[in-house]
Steps between C-alpha positions, in 0.01 A plus 500: 500500500634842404402835636615811316484821690583829324557786746709715262448596142844661467587257222293287259336207687468171332169324480421232762515231223852602417622492859326161539697374201832612653410335841392172334831486306715548809298325777527125555198363682220702625491795741311809583699799375438870524691733260451863616624784289561801725661837529838571652387572860281192529773283346744596767249410775389174348843371406603525866189330621400218260639227282258526218573670170485878509593694183543875524358642168715824487823300570404235235428770244828679571706181494336386175581833326856494636546144377338554157218253573127528485324538838306175420817300434662634823186428706490144355869450594459632850185284554674186378817583699301557821301178459824305457630655818171397683555150386855487647721611206767748575814661354734510795773298341627511138359155413165593654491823299562317173226247568245758606573732207483210248157398646383862483610525139327172410173597664502852355581369152201255525291808586628690199739744677857564419804401723485756787873475547598573138637858513592501128157636391 
């Protein structure tokens, strides 16, 4: 079950169906997940308090622009990345980093998004 909460319109917000597609691609098994897109002040509070996925719309938009990505592609990457973390993946050691990034690239490619780590674009 997926709950999408939009508390900030500082950046384009994907449709529920699109977020659901990202979650299904990255989540093994079933779970109740809330994806909340918020402003900067709420993001700071929630990130200290909870272990759910909280995406700060103004930061995502700023990062996407700086990295030459669409906001949608960056949101997809951050959602997949966060879901992998919630399932125990990490990037604390070089081998872990390579495995997690490879999985992210594979999942995002299946969803039709480019390699989020390719800076050549």
